[in-house]
C-alpha positions as CSV (number, residue, x, y, z in Angstrom):
1,M,0.0,0.0,0.0
2,E,2.9,2.4,0.6
3,Y,3.6,2.1,-3.1
4,E,0.2,3.8,-4.0
5,G,1.0,6.6,-1.6
6,N,4.3,7.3,-3.3
7,V,2.6,7.2,-6.8
8,S,0.0,9.6,-5.5
9,R,2.6,12.0,-4.2
10,R,4.5,11.7,-7.5
11,I,1.4,12.6,-9.5
12,E,0.7,15.5,-7.2
13,R,4.3,16.8,-7.6
14,I,4.1,16.4,-11.4
15,A,0.8,18.3,-11.4
16,S,2.3,21.0,-9.3
17,V,5.3,21.4,-11.7
18,I,3.0,21.5,-14.7
19,R,0.7,24.1,-13.1
20,R,3.6,26.3,-12.1
21,T,5.4,26.0,-15.5
22,V,2.2,26.6,-17.6
23,A,1.2,29.5,-15.5
24,D,4.6,31.1,-15.8
25,A,4.6,30.5,-19.6
26,I,1.1,32.1,-20.0
27,L,2.4,35.2,-18.2
28,N,5.9,35.6,-19.5
29,R,6.6,33.4,-22.6
30,L,3.5,33.2,-24.8
31,N,2.9,36.2,-27.0
32,D,-0.4,35.1,-28.7
33,P,-2.8,38.1,-28.7
34,R,-5.7,35.6,-28.3
35,I,-4.5,34.7,-24.8
36,E,-6.2,37.1,-22.4
37,S,-4.2,38.8,-19.7
38,L,-6.6,37.5,-17.0
39,T,-5.9,33.9,-17.7
40,S,-4.9,31.7,-14.8
41,V,-4.3,28.0,-14.2
42,T,-6.6,26.9,-11.5
43,R,-5.7,23.2,-11.3
44,V,-4.0,20.3,-13.1
45,E,-5.2,16.7,-13.1
46,V,-2.6,14.1,-14.2
47,S,-3.8,10.6,-15.3
48,A,-2.5,7.7,-13.3
49,D,-0.3,6.5,-16.2
50,L,1.1,10.0,-16.7
51,S,0.0,10.1,-20.3
52,V,-2.4,13.1,-20.1
53,A,-2.5,16.2,-18.0
54,R,-5.8,18.2,-18.0
55,V,-4.9,21.8,-17.4
56,H,-7.9,23.8,-16.1
57,V,-7.7,27.5,-16.9
58,S,-9.9,30.4,-15.9
59,V,-10.3,33.2,-18.4
60,L,-12.1,36.4,-17.3
61,A,-13.6,37.5,-20.6
62,D,-16.7,37.0,-22.6
63,E,-17.5,33.6,-24.1
64,S,-16.1,34.2,-27.6
65,R,-12.8,35.5,-26.2
66,R,-12.6,32.6,-23.7
67,Q,-13.0,30.1,-26.6
68,L,-10.3,31.9,-28.6
69,C,-8.0,31.8,-25.6
70,L,-8.6,28.1,-25.1
71,A,-7.8,27.4,-28.8
72,A,-4.6,29.5,-28.5
73,L,-3.5,27.5,-25.5
74,Q,-4.3,24.2,-27.1
75,R,-2.3,25.4,-30.2
76,A,0.7,26.2,-27.9
77,S,0.4,22.9,-26.0
78,G,3.5,21.4,-27.8
79,R,5.7,24.4,-26.8
80,L,4.2,24.3,-23.3
81,R,4.9,20.5,-23.1
82,S,8.5,21.2,-24.1
83,L,8.8,23.7,-21.3
84,V,7.3,21.2,-18.8
85,S,9.7,18.5,-19.9
86,R,12.7,20.6,-19.0
87,Q,11.3,20.9,-15.4
88,L,10.4,17.2,-15.0
89,S,12.6,14.1,-14.8
90,V,10.2,11.6,-16.4
91,R,10.6,9.4,-19.4
92,H,7.5,10.7,-21.2
93,T,6.0,14.1,-20.5
94,P,2.2,14.1,-20.3
95,S,0.2,15.6,-23.2
96,L,-1.5,18.8,-22.2
97,V,-5.2,19.2,-22.7
98,F,-6.8,22.5,-21.7
99,R,-10.2,22.9,-20.2
100,L,-12.1,26.0,-19.2
101,D,-12.7,26.4,-15.5
102,D,-15.6,28.7,-14.5
103,S,-15.0,28.6,-10.8
104,L,-13.1,32.0,-10.6
105,R,-15.6,33.6,-13.0
106,T,-18.5,32.3,-11.0
107,G,-16.9,33.5,-7.8
108,F,-16.2,36.9,-9.3
109,E,-19.9,37.2,-10.5
110,T,-21.1,36.1,-7.0
111,V,-19.0,38.8,-5.3
112,Q,-20.4,41.4,-7.8
113,T,-24.0,40.3,-7.0
114,I,-23.4,40.5,-3.3
115,E,-21.9,44.0,-3.6
116,R,-24.8,45.2,-5.7
117,L,-27.3,43.8,-3.2
118,M,-25.5,45.3,-0.3
119,S,-25.5,48.7,-1.9
120,E,-29.2,48.4,-2.7
121,M,-29.9,47.5,1.0
122,D,-27.9,50.5,2.1
123,A,-29.8,52.7,-0.2
124,R,-33.1,51.3,1.1
125,A,-32.0,51.7,4.7
126,S,-31.0,55.3,4.0
127,A,-34.3,56.1,2.3
128,A,-36.2,54.5,5.2
129,G,-34.1,56.4,7.8
130,A,-34.8,59.7,6.0
131,S,-38.5,59.1,5.8
132,E,-38.6,58.2,9.6
133,G,-36.7,61.3,10.4
134,E,-39.2,63.4,8.5
135,A,-42.1,61.7,10.4
136,D,-40.4,62.4,13.7
137,Q,-40.0,66.1,12.9
138,N,-43.7,66.3,11.9
139,T,-45.0,65.0,15.2
140,A,-44.5,67.4,18.1
141,S,-43.6,66.1,21.5
142,P,-45.7,67.5,24.5
143,Q,-42.4,68.2,26.2
144,A,-40.5,69.8,23.4
145,G,-37.3,70.6,25.4
146,A,-36.6,67.1,26.4
147,P,-34.5,64.7,24.5
148,P,-36.7,62.0,22.9
149,S,-34.8,59.2,24.7
150,M,-35.5,60.5,28.2
151,P,-38.5,58.8,29.9
152,D,-41.4,61.0,31.0
153,E,-40.6,60.4,34.7
154,R,-37.0,61.6,34.4
155,R,-38.2,64.6,32.4
156,A,-40.4,65.6,35.4
157,E,-37.6,64.9,37.9
158,N,-35.1,67.1,35.9
159,G,-37.6,69.8,35.3
160,V,-37.3,69.5,31.6
161,G,-40.3,70.8,29.7
162,D,-42.2,71.8,32.9
163,S,-42.4,75.5,33.3
164,S,-44.4,75.4,36.5
165,Q,-41.4,74.4,38.7
166,E,-39.5,77.2,40.4
167,V,-35.9,77.7,39.9
168,S,-34.1,78.2,43.2
169,E,-31.2,80.6,43.4
170,T,-28.6,79.8,46.0
């Protein structure tokens, strides 16, 4: 069973090297205008026999530009495989197959939706607070000089709003 653990770690290490190498190549080595600047490698899955590596990429662009980017990456897969082979010490470098990954795009859209809803809630709360403030101003308190948070008993004790109490001078 220990053998399976070593194979699994080996596959994970190879996937990590492929991910790092392809991500670096997208940023620094590939000059294809079809590859969007907001393209990132989200994960790499390597088959158990090391023949194929599925490279999942996220592209923040509209659908047509995403497809163009995917086609450009697939076209550059031979060059990318060559770069990967320089980093790995394996007899056969896995073939690279690119897949679109919508997880980052979906997360970005979710964050935008949350921010939009929060600003709508803030606007509603501000509008509700303004209309309550207008209603408070329109209703006159019987004891106009007292702060609204002071209970009626304390108003009387403090002589607030009661003009019948005498003020003693000492």
